[in-house]
C-alpha positions, 0 to 999 in steps of 0.5 A: 347318833344311835340310841341302841347298843349291843352286848353279846346276846342283848340289844339295849335302847337308851331313851329319855328316862328309860332303858329297854333291854331285849335279850336272847333267853333260852331257845327261840325266846327273848326276855324283855326288861325296861326300867324308867331310872337306873340300871336293869335289874337281874332278878331271878324270880323264875327265869334263873335257868337261861340256856345259852342262845346265839342271837343275831342283832342288827341296827339300822339308824332308828330301828334294830332287830334281834333274832333268836331262832324262831322269834324276831323282835323289831324295835322302832324309835319314834321322833317328835318335835319338842318345840325347836330344833330337830326331832328328838327320840321319845319312844321305842316300840317293840314288835314280835314276829315268827321267823316265817314273818307271821306277826305274834304280838306288838306293843301298842303305838303311841303315835296318836293324840291319846299319848297312850304309851305301851309301857306306862310307869306311875311312881308310887310312894317308896320309889317303886312303880305302878306299871301297865304294859299294853299290846296288840294281839291277833284278834282271832287267837285262842289263849290257854294257861294262867294257872288255876282259876275256879271257872269253866272258861277254856279259851281265855281270850276276852277274860280278865284275871287277878294276878294274886293267889287265893284259896283254890286260885293259883296265879301263874302268869304264862299263856300260850296262844294259838297264834304261835307264841307263849308269854310269861309275865315275870313279875310276882307282884299283885296285878291284873291281866286282861286279854281283850279283843282290842288290847292285851294288858298286863299290870303290876301294883308295885314293881321296880321294872317291866320284865317279861319273856316271850317265845315262838314255836310251831306247836303248843308242846314246843311252847311249853317245852321252851317255858319249862326249859327256863323255869324248871321241870319237876324231879322224877315222881317216886313210885308211891306217887303213882298209886292211890292216896287216902285222905279225909278231914281228919284222922284224929289219932294214931290207931284210927289212921293205922286201922284204915291202912290195915283195912285197905290191905285186908281187903286187898286194895292198893294203897300207896299213901295215907294222909294225916291232916291238920290239927294233929299238933298241939298248937298251930306252928308247933310242927309236931304230933300231939302226944295224946293222940299220936303217942309214937309217930315212929312206930306208926310210920314203921307199921305203915312201911311194913304195909307198903304205905307212906305217911303224908303229914300236913304242915300249915305255915300259921304260927299261933301266939301260944306256939312253942316256936312263936317266940324264936320266929318272932325274935328272929324277924322270921314272921310275915309282918303286918304293916297296918292294923292288928297283927293277926293274919288268920283265925282258925281255931286260934289267932295266928300269923304266918312264918315268912317262907321267903326268908332263908332263916325262916326256911332253915328254922322251920325245916330243922323243927320239921326234920326233928319231929317228922322226917327223922320219924319216917315221914317222907311226904308233906302236905303244904296247906294254906300256901297262898298264904290264906289271909283272913283279909286279902288286903295285900297292901297290909303285909310285908315279906323278907323279899319285899312288900306283898304287893310287890313279891306276894306271889312268890310265897307258895314257891318259897314254901315248896322250896323250904321242904324240897331243899330240906328233904334233899339235904337230908338224903331223900331222892326226888321229893314230892309234896302236896301244896295248895298253890304255886307260882312259876318255877314251883315245879322244880321244887317237887310241888304237887298242886291240888286245887284247894277247898272246892265244893262238892258239886257238879259245877265244881267238878267241871271247873277242876277239869278245865283248871287241870288243863290250864295248869299243865299249859302253865308248866305245872304237870303235877296236879290233882283235886280232892276227889268228891270235892272238899266242902260237904258230901254225905256218904249216905246221900245217893246224889253225892255217891253218884258225884263221887263215882264220876269224880273218882273215875276222873281221879283215876286219870289224874297225875295223882289219885287222891280221895279227900274231903270234909264229909258230913256229919262231923263228930266232935273230938275232945282231949281226955280233960274234955277240952274240945279239939278240931272235929273229924268228918264222916267216913271217906274211905272207898267202903264208906259209900255203900256196896254198889259204890264200893265195887265201882271204886275198887274196880277203878283202884285196880284200873289205876294199878294197871296204868302204873307202867304208862303213868311212870312213862308220863312222869318221865316225860314231865321230868325230862321235857316239862310235858303235862300229864293232863293234856288239852286236846290241842296239845296233841292235835294242834292241826285239828281246829275242833280240839282248841274248843274241847274243855270237857275231854282231854288226853292222859298223856299221848295215848289215852283220850279221857271223857269224864261224865260231868252231869248227874244222871248221864249214862252216855256222852258225846266225845269228839275223836280227833282226825288223824288217828283211830280210837279204841274204846277201853270199855268194849274194844269198839274201834272208831275212825277219827274226825267225828263225834261218837256217842259212847255208853257211860253206865255209872261204872264206866268212864269213856276212855279211848286208846289212840291207834292201838298203842296200849293193847295191855290196857284193853278191857282193863276197866 
């Protein structure tokens, strides 16, 4: 008697104490779920956008096959003697192939004395499970994606990752393999992923079922397109997202902020967005301007609008015990719960807890307050900081959300935070919202999430890490991404060494999806109320004229260069909106047939037409660039033409970032630098 059943596009195996379902889920893709006891759950953490798919399913005794376009899964049961009588079915193994016969990935075999199964569920208190899923993968594959981790590692084969969010770490568990598959661990729990030579393993600390998605394709672009088909794509980037964003820690009063915007316009420098950073509020969680320092927010946004500048305002999810919103949120059970210990989740300026963004009631309440105090006064962009959220102690077992324990659903928080503002802004009549957010999970992109890489250092090492991080984020389905130009922690505007780093980072930022200057520059100055009460300090100047005349001329030139890129960048944002394509593209994304491109971590394609090679070493005034085969390359700086398939040593004086145009496609940009 067969243990397989078919239900339209799904193949299900019923085994001893286990139900396994393999279902067509989008084009060329399959979703796999397995539960030890009970029915398969229809969770929609990120895979709620399944496109109809026609699967071909066949059953032959103890084996079965399901084919959906380019991917095929073969399920094979194993029998064993359990003492007497005929052998009993004890396990079902799944293997994945490209339709051309190439092996992609397969579960490990349990047919040995180790009795090590591919799907290992260990029950934990509360009725959930600790889970490990083990696979055999091609040893020579290269892997990319997984979101944002602070490292320079490009090929992820051999690496281990914590599946958890932290400040500057955004865990998005989707990986693209050079072997021709993409794999998404559809589980927002805290866990671990290891891409070892002998075994690939994904684990969850607390879950109800195994749940992952796999796709097959012929190019990395195809794999990313399939992934974003089922997890979502960003709205169209509004026009003000294409230009320059000015920010610092922090503009501490209304007139100071307006003076900066006025000075940009007086100098004839392009400026699209200026940012009002944290502690413009009386208490954390008040979600409003402090009247002493910002007496007329509506007049402020109106003057900025006359200057052609949008205002972005910081919103933290922390709520102080003295906040005017603490009691309504607490009484409505709309705060993150601390399961053990003292109920203080973060201390910065004052003790706080987090509102629970996974709770629909909390989202409604917070948006109503923010709409009244910000949106109704002309604010159209929000800076969603601390979105991981950043706990004082990252003990995930200590916290509980509306959706469940943090161990089980904790990675959903930043997506829910983005959703709160996106849905509120759309309901208020705003088209295509974009909000800056410090973290993301799969599907965040469809809520207008522009992720930035967090509170990173102002060092060359940190700079190099961001280049790699941005490429991995694009592969992981997040096309809107940026950094704090110059790094966040430190940087003296009068220090020649920092000025060089800032210039090189600013050049890189010119060729990022969003160009945003930010940082906590030194030395800081204290801020006090009229009564002498201390407030959060303000950093040193961080405007383009703050770093000396030579630096200013270079930065101003790159602001004009960014403006010349606006039509091209608009096209790239349209591609992201329609197909999920990253704006920052690893070289192999455009040139998958060129083997060298799979190893290039420090250069990238800005869309399909521009090759960008940032200068990432102090004192360097030239750099080697690999020019992929199959194209001719023209230097944006001097117009020199190079044949592909070779390395070229390019001049890179301090004022120049090497950028080359592919096959002469953008003649309007030649000489623009």
